[in-house]
N, C-alpha and C positions, 0 to 999 in steps of 0.2 A: 372212673375216669371220664373227665370231659376235655374238650379242646381248650386250651389256655391254662389249665391246670399244671402244676410241677409236680413230677412223680420223682422220688428218689428209690432206686433199685440197689439194694445191697446185693452182691454177688450176680452183677450184671452180665459177667463174661461167662457164666454156667449155663446149662440146657434151659433152665426155668427162667433165669434172669434175661437170656438172649431174647427168648420169645416175648416176655414182658416189655423189654425195650422196644421191640418191633411193633408190638400192638399199640402201645401208649403213644409213641411217634407217629404211627399211621392215623391215630386218632386226633392229631394235632397238639398233642401235649408236649410241654417240655420236658426232657427226661434228662436226670442226673444219675449215674451208674458208679458204685463204687467197685474199683476192680484192683487186681495185681498190676505191678509195673508192666509185665508183658503182655496184658490185654489191652492197654489203653487204646491204640490205634483200631484194634478190630471193633471194640465197642463204640468207639467213635462213629466208626463207618455204619454202624448200626442205626445211628440217629441219636444217640446220647451225648451229653457231655461227661466224659470219663474222668473221675478223680481216684487217685491212689489210695488204696486201703492203708492201714497202719497209723501210727502216731500222727495227729494233726488232722485226721480226715475229717473232722466237724468243720475245722477253718476253711478247708478246701471245698467242701459242699456249700458253705456259706458264700464263698467268694465265686462260686459257679452258679449259685442261685440267690442272689443277694435279696431278692424279693421273698424269700422262703420257700418251703416246700409244702404243698397241700396234703400228700400222701406218701407214705412210706411201705414198700413192699420188700421184705426180707426174703430173698431166695437163696441165701447163703446159709441161714441157720446158726450163724456165729453170733457171739454177742457183740452188739456195737452200743458201746456207752461212752459218753452221754449222747442221748438222741440230739441233734441239732433242733435249737428252738426257732420259731419263725423270726 
């Protein structure tokens, strides 16, 4: 992760995802995190743009990061298909 890159964190509200969000944001990266509806405010406060999981998540990520994402970190272990294209 380098400053200026965009990181997508699946499971951004979990223990590992929360740490990933904070570390990437502290390095100057743009962070987009997929979360459940009830975690949006908390993950946003950590420095990420939080997007809701579920149907339509790809479109929400594209809207949050129109320039695309450079890296994806899956801290949830859930299947996330299809992966967003840049």
